[in-house]
N, C-alpha and C positions, 0 to 999 in steps of 0.2 A: 490471905484468903481473899477471895474474889469479891469484890464489891456486886451489889446485882446490877447497876448501869453496866459495868464492864462486860459482864456474861453477856447482858443482852447485845452491846456491840459485836462483842465475837462470833454472836450465832446470826446475826443480821448482815454479814459479811457475804458477798456473791461472786460469781465468777463469770465474765460476759457483761453483756449490755442489756439494758432495758427496752420494751417494746419502743417506747418513747424516741429514744435516743436512735434507735434503727431508723425510724420514720424520718426523724430530723435529717438524719446523715443522706437517706434516699434522695429525699426532697432537694438537699443542697446538689447532691451529684446530677438530677435531673434538671435544675437550674443550670449548672455549669453545661452542660450537654446540649441544652437548648441553645446556649449563649454561641456557644463555640463550633457547632456541626456545619451551619453556613459556610464557614472560612475553606475546609477542603474545598467544597463544591465550587466556590468563587475561584479559588486558585486553579482548578482545573478546567473552569470556563475561561477563564484568562489567558491561559495557556492554549487552548485550542484555538480561541480568537486571534492569539498572536500567531499561532503557527499560520493558520489559514492567512492571513492578511501577509506574511512571509512569504507564504507559497504565490500567491497574486503578485506580490513585488516582483519575486522571481521571473514570473511571465512576464510581467511589463520590461523589466531589462532584458531578458531575452529577446523579447519582440523587437523593441525599440533598436537594439542592437544590429539585429539582423536586418530591419528597415534601412539602418544606415550603411551597413554595408553593401546592400543592394542597390541604393540610390549612388551611392559613391560611384557605381561603375557604369552609369550611363554614357552611351555612345555619342560621341560629336562629330559630326561631318561638317563643320561650319555651324551648324545649329545641333542642339540636343535632339535626338530621337527620341520626344516626350510625346505618347501619342492620345493623351488627355488632355483637353484643352487647357490651357495656363489660365484659370482662373481663381481667385482668392477668395475662402477657401473652399478648398475640395476636398472630398474624402477619397478618390481612387486615384490611382495613378500606374499608367501603362507605359512602359519606354522598353528601348531596346539595349541592352549590354554591350560590352565592349567585346563580348565574345560571340555577337549577333543574337543572342539570345532575348526572346520578347518575355518582359516578367510584367505580370499583373498584380497589383496590391488592392484589395477592395474589401469591404464590409459588407457583410450580409448576416440578417438575422444574429445581431450579437455577436457575431465571429468575425475576426480579423483573418483574410488568407492572402495567401502568396500563392501565383501560379506561373508556372513556366509553359511556354508554349510545345516545346521539344519533348516535356517528360509527361507520361500518362495524359497525352492529346490535351495538355493544358488545364488539366484535373488540379482544383484548389486545395491547397494545403492548410490546414489550419495553424496561426502561430498562437492564438488565444480566443478562447470562448467566452472570456468575460468582456468582452468590448463595451465601453460607454461611447466612446466617441474616437474619430482620427479626423483630422484635418490638416492640409498640405496648404503653404503660402508658398510663392515664388517671388525671389528678390532680385535683383541686378546688383552689379559689382559692387555698389555702395552700401548695399546691406540695409538700406532705406528706403530706396524705390523701390514700388511692385515692379514686376518683370511683367512686358507686355506682351512675348511671345519666345518661344525656344531659342531665339538669335541673341537674347540680352539677358535670359535667367542664369546666373552666377551660384546662387543659394535656393535650395529647397528646405523649407522649415517644414517639421511637422510636430502637432500636439498628439500622443495618444492617451487616452483616458479608459481605465479597467475599471469595472465594478465589482465591488464583490460585499456580501452582507451590507448593501446599503452605504458602503463607503465607496468614496473615488479615489482612485491612485492614479495622478497624473505624471506624466514625463514629456520635456519639448526638447528636439533637439534640430540642430541646425546643420546641414550637409551641404558643405563647400564641393559644388562638383569639380571632378576631375577631367583630364583629356581637353582641357581647353586649347583650342588652335588660334 
């Protein structure tokens, strides 16, 4: 025969959960969501920042390599045919290549441009639209003394700086001129 206490326990058994348990569970889930929510957003932001920096570094590498290829082809007829004054530092360079093409490297309105006289009437083509600065330095054959004129220039060094999202990305290249006579 059941005792009165056992019968009472049997009738108080319940299925499911109480309102207090549900509120406690929802509160814990809300706290967990509030703590974890910024991480995916920060991850996406970091990915976008890295992707745009890599894009800018690609522009920097491409522009720098293009400038090196063009500068290396400066024509020499006893003196290099450089039409801009040999002053250090300088942000513009105009010269004649070995194929007699006149090339102008210029900076205007935060753009790095390259122009060929025989192509499209010398219209400038943009190498980079994120230009921070460009400077040319001219060196003699010893690599230490500054070149005085086109007769004694042996190296042209340039530093190209691109800006993106408040960051500066710089690359310096030194070009040994060919076609020395």
